[in-house]
N, C-alpha and C positions, 0 to 999 in steps of 0.2 A: 590479139588474145589478151585478156585481162588476167593478171596473176591471181590465183585462187586465194592466196593468203590476204591479198589486198581486198578482195571481194568479201572475205570473212569479217574484216574489221570496218568496212565502209557501211554507213547507214544513211538514211534520208536525213538531210540537214534540217528538215522541217519537223518531222514526226519521230525521228530516231528509229524507224523500223528498218528491217533488212531490205536489201535491194536484190533484184533479179537482173542478171547480165543478159542482154540481147545482143548476141554476136553479129547477127545480120544487120541490125540497125546501128550497132556500136553505141549503145545507150545503156544506162542503168535505170531500171524501172522500179518505182515505188508503187506497190499495189494498194497501199493505204490512202495515199493522196492522189494517185493516178497521175504522177509526173514522170517524165523521162529526162534524165540528165545525160547530156552528150559526153562522149569520150573523143577527145581530139588529140591526135598524135600519141595515142596510148595513155593519155592523162585524163582521168575523170574530172569534169567541170561540175563541181557540186554547189553551184550558185542557183538560188531560186530564180533569179532573173534570166538565167540561161536555159532553164528547164522548159519543156513543152508539155502541154496537157496531152495525156494519152486518150485518143478518141474512143468513144464507146464501142465501136466496132472492132477495135484492136484489143480490147481488154480480155476477151475470151481466151486468147492464146497465152495469157499470163496467169490464169486462174487454175 
């Protein structure tokens, strides 16, 4: 579980938009850039090089 206060201050490092926490995938999702940043051992990895593209078919659940 990601701390709510942390989620309130974290933004996408690329576009600076808010993120959505996906607890099932343990990722932070940017719906502006459609990138998913992993959370490893409870720590968000906010590096563009570590992010994955969110597949078109996955996007519906975040809109």
